[in-house]
C-alpha angles and dihedrals in degrees: 000000000000121000092246092057091046091050091049091053091049094046092050090054095250117155104258099175092104088063093054129084098226092180090077098046115131133180106219111228092021100082111130129237125184119240130180120220126182116217130184113256093251090058092051091048092050091047092050092049093051093042090053091047092057096034103246136112125267090248092053095051091048091051093047095047094048092047091049092050092049090049091051090048091050092050093049090047091053095052 
């Protein structure tokens, strides 16, 4: 399919997902890299308790809390 035809389908609101190779999709800036962090036992226990309370994994709550803190820091910095 030529780009013009693809653009026309997109612009008319047609579902174009069947024309895309979704197996190669990437979100620039969101690639993951593994890091290891050592926490005191009391922190891990508190994380586990809160994660269980809201129904997520320890890893999820750590990711969310760090992302929230970085977002807050970014907003304060831009004021």
